[in-house]
Each structure stands twice: as structure tokens, then as C-alpha cells.
N, C-alpha and C positions, 0 to 999 in steps of 0.2 A: 427474644430468643425463640427459635423454632426447631423442628425436628431435623431439618437439613443441617443447621449449624451444629447440632449435637453429633450427627454422623461425621461431619467434617472434623470436628474436634477429636473424636475417637480415632479416626484414621491418622491424623497428624500426631497424636500422642503415641500411637503404635509405631509409626515409621520414624518419628523424630527428624523428619526432613520434609520441608514444604514442597520441594520440586517433585519428589517421589509421590507425595500425597496428592498433588495436583494431577499427576499422570494417572494415578489409580482411580481418582474420582472424576476424571475427564472435566476438570475445571481449570480455568486459567489461574496461574499462581497469584497474580495481583488480586483477583477476586477472592481467592481463598484467604489471603492475608487480611483483606478488608473485613471479611466475614468474622474472622477470629478476633479482630480488634473490637468489632461491634459486640461480640459475645462477652468479651472482658468488660466492656463499658456497661452492658446491660446488667452484668452480675456485680459490677463494682469491685472486682478483684483482678489480680494478675495471675494468669494461668500458665504462661510460658516464660522461660528465660531464653533470650536470643543472643548467642555468642558465636562469632566467627562462622557464620553460615549454618550453625547447628541450632536446633530448637528443642528445648527440653521442658518438661513440666516442672512448675514450682511445687512446693509441698501442698499448696492449696489446689493446684491443678491435679495432683495425684489423688487427692481426696475427692474432688469433683468427678474425676474419671471413673472412680469406683461406682458412684451413683449413676453416671451416664451409662456405663456398661450394663448395669442392672435394669435400667429403664428400657434400653434398646433390646435387651434380651427378652424382657417381659413382653414388649411390643411384638417382637418376632413370633413368640409363642402364641400371642393373641391372634395375629394375622394368620398363622398356620391353622389354628383351631377353627377360625371363622371360615377359612377356605375349605377345610375338610368337611365342616357341617354343610356348607353350601353345595359342595360337589360330591358328597358321599354316595349319591345315587346315580351319578353320571359315569359312564364308561369313558375313560380318557387315557391318553398317553402324553406325558410331558418329558421332552428330551432336551438336555442342554448340550450344546456343542458349537464349535466354530465352523464345522464342515458343511457349508451351505450346499456345495455341489453334491456331496454324498447324500445328504438328507433328501435332496430332490430325487435321486435315484431310488432311495429306499421307499419314499412315499408313493412313487409311481407303482411300486409292487404291493404296498400295504393297503392303501386307501380303497381301491376298487372292491375288495372283499370285506371292507370294514367301514362302510359308509356311515354307520351310526356311531362311530367312535370319534370323540372330540380330541383332536391332535394339536399339540402346541410344541413348536420348536423354539427354544430359548437360545438365541444367538449370542455367544460370548466367546472370549478368547480362551485358549486351552487352559491357561492357569487360573481361570475364573470358574470353571465348571464345578469344582468341589464346593465353592462357596454357595453356588445355586442349590446344590443338594442339601447343604447344611441348613439353609434357610427354607427348605421345603418348597422351593420354587420349581423343582423338577423331580421326577420320579427316578430317573437315571440319566447318565450322560456318556458321551464318548470322549476319550482323551488319548493323546499321544504320550507314551511313556507311562510307567507304573508309578502311581503316587505313593509316597511314604506316609501313610496315614492309617492308624489302627482302626479308626472309625469308618473307613471306606472299604467296601468290598470291590476287588478288581478282578475282572474276568477277561483274559486276553482273547481277542477275536481275530486278530491278524498280525503277522510278523513278516517282514520282508527286507531284502537287501536295499541299501541306499545307492543311488547312482547320481551322476552329474547330468543335469538337464541343460540343454542349450539349443539355440537355433541351428538348423542344418547348415546355414551359411557361415557360422562362426569358424574362425581359423582352427580351433581345436576339435571341431566336430568329427574329423576323420580318424581320430586317434584310436578309438575302440576301447582302450584302457588308458587311464590317466593317473598321475600321481598328484596328491594334494598340493605339493609344493609348486606345481605348474599353475595352480589357481591364484598364486600370490599376485596381487595387483589387478585381478579381474573384477568386473562389476558383479558382485555377489548379491543374491536375493535372499532375504529372510522372510519366509512366509509364516506369519503368526498363527495360521490355521493348523500348523504342525508344531513339532518341537524343535524347529530350526534354530530358535534363539539359544536354547540350551546347548545344542550340538555345536553351533558355530562359535559360541563363547569358549567352549572346551577346546576346539581346534585352534583358535587364535592363541590361547594361552600356551598350549602344548607345542605349537609349531611356529609361533610368532608370525602368523600370516596377517597380511594387511590388505584389505580390499581396496581397489581403486575407487569404487563407488559402492555404497551400501544401500540397496533398495529394500523397502519394507512394504508388505501387503498382507492381506488376510483372505484373499479370494483367488481361485484358480484363473479366472478370466483376466484379472489384472496381472497375474504372474505370467501368463502367456504373452501379454503385451510387453512385459519387461524382458522376457526371453527373446522376443522378436527384435527388441532394441539392443541386443548384445549382452544382456544379463545372463548369469549362470546361477543355477541353484543346485544344492545337494538335497535330493528328495527321495522318498520311497519309490522303488521301481513301479509299484502299483499306481502311483500318481502319474508317472510318465505314460503308462499305458492308457490311463484315463484321459489324459490330455490329447493323446494321439487319436483316441476314439471320438472325443467330443469336439475337437478343433482340427478336423482333417485339412482345412485350408492353410493351417500354419505348419510349415515344414520344420519339424523338430527332430532332434537327435538325442541319444543318451550314451554315456560312457560309463564303463565299470571303473570302480576306484581301486587302485592297486593295494593301498593300505587297508587293513581290516578296520571297519567302523562298526559301532553298535547297530544292530538291526533296528529298523523303524518298527515300533510296536503300537498297535491300536487296541484299546480295550474299552469295555463297558464298566462303568463305576456306579455304585449306589451306596447309600448309607447301610452299614452292616445291620442286618436283621430287619430292614424295612420291607414290608409286604408289597409285592407288585400285583397290580390288577391283572385279570385274565387277558385284557387287551395288551398290556405292557409285555406280558410273557409271550404272547403271540407275536408281537413286534420283534422281540429279541430273537425268537426262533427263526423268524424270517430273515433277520440280519445274519444269523449264523449260516443259513443256506446261501445267502447272497455272497458272503465272503468265501465260502467253499468253492463256488463257481469262479470267483475272481482269482483264487489261488491256482486253479487249474489253468486258466488263461495265462497267468503270470509265469508259471512253471514252464509252459510250452514256449513262451517268448524267451525265457532265460536260456533255454537250450540252443537258441539261435545266436547268442551273444558270445564274444571271445572269452577265453579263460583269463582270470586275473593273474 
């Protein structure tokens, strides 16, 4: 029995689904099943009931989970305390986000005047940022959409209209304004660096849309390639402007969406009441100035687009 097995066990117990647990843990499902069978063999007890594709804890498994939760929680506290002691005298900034391209822009502005600051970018998916904060692996993070969590402080730093992004050669590119129903059967792109998954799931349910092909990525560079290959994405207008600026050789277009959609919202999150270092506060202030300039550029561009 090792620590990794306990973490696997805790995740499976919480999700009650091997497939979902494997996806969250980035582990192949067969390997996860083998690991749990070995854990049961090591303990000499049955931890799970497996029925019709569902997996649930036995009474013994529930008892064991309570102790595992306590052990892992104590371990997390110990790790956090050790890190704080080791790094208490260091000036540092730890940021969790999936937005690699944006972080590059921000660091170009921040680091020249802060050469003595230790900076760490923790790359993770949008829905994993809060867990990094809870584990004290990051001081704050950037997320798309406002989290519903009383223990997390959310400060909105940007909000903008969503548009359709596509290659300039795409048959729909000359529309100017487009209805969501016209996207039915198109090759849609889900960029996990944003809140695309939540948005698209909602649109599919409400409008019974069915993509012809569903692309997934978590990087703007990959998304540009998918757009050039005929894909379409529903993205913040700020993202389209950024792609046009950073990939000028790729002829792209954007269309306004006739139906009202929720604005794309980007915010900074941190645990409620957590103290930020002077360097972290300085970084946040720089971020605010950066987005103020981006809003001015976006507003000017929006005035050139047709009315919805």
C-alpha cells in the first residue's frame, strides 16, 4: 500500500465511477482497476461493490475512507507548513491557470522590473485551479466564469462578448452575424483553456445542436491549426483579437452571434482571507492595467463590427 493508491481510492470513492476517476487522475482505467485490486489484497478486505458499471463503497470501504481522508488532509497540511517554512523569506508569486499564452504576455511585462521575484506558473485546466488554491500550491489563479465557492474570493478582471471564430476561407466567414442554429453539424472546437465545455454543453441541451466533429484542445496555437482546418469555435472577442495579433499569417475571421449569450468572464481567485505577498499584489495591479488596455483595443474593434 502506498500514497498513490490512497489518492486513487479517495477519488474513486468520491466519484463512484472508474471512468471519471481515471480521467481526473490522468490514469488508464485498467491500471486504476489493478491498483484498487492490489489495495484490497494488501488490506485483506473488500472495499468496493461493483454492479452494472457502478462502483460503490462497502461498509468497510466507508470506514477506511474516513481514515484515508484524515491521513491525506494531515499530509496536505504538513506539506503546506513545510513549504511556508522553507519559502517564508523568499519573494515569490505562484499563479495557477490554463492560459499559457496570456501568462507569457503578463510575464513579459512583470519580470523585467522584478528580477528578484521567484515566479511559478502552475499549468492546469480551468476546473482544477480551485483545488490548487485549496492545497496551497498557488497564491492565486485565473479562471473563466465565477466559481460558486464560499471559501474562494473572486475578483472579475475582464468581461466581453462571445463571437464565432473561423478561418477567413470558411463558407460562413462572410456572414458578419450568424445564428447558433447555423452551426449545427459544423466542426466545433472546445478549448479547455476557457469555459467552452460548460458553454457548449448548455447550448447543446437548450438547442439540440449536434457538432459534425468535436475538437478538443487547451492551447491557442493548437486552436489556430484547428480553425485553419475548417473548425469553428465560440470564443471571447478578446481571444480573436489576440489570435489575429499573434498569428498574422493565419487568415481568420469572426462573426457576431445573433442570440444573446452570457459574456465571457475572466477573474482572479484566491482563498478568502489569504494574505498576498507584496510581489503578488504588484503582479495583480499590473494585470489590471494590462486588461484595461486590452478593453480599449477591444472596444475600438467592436465599433467596426456589424450590429447584431
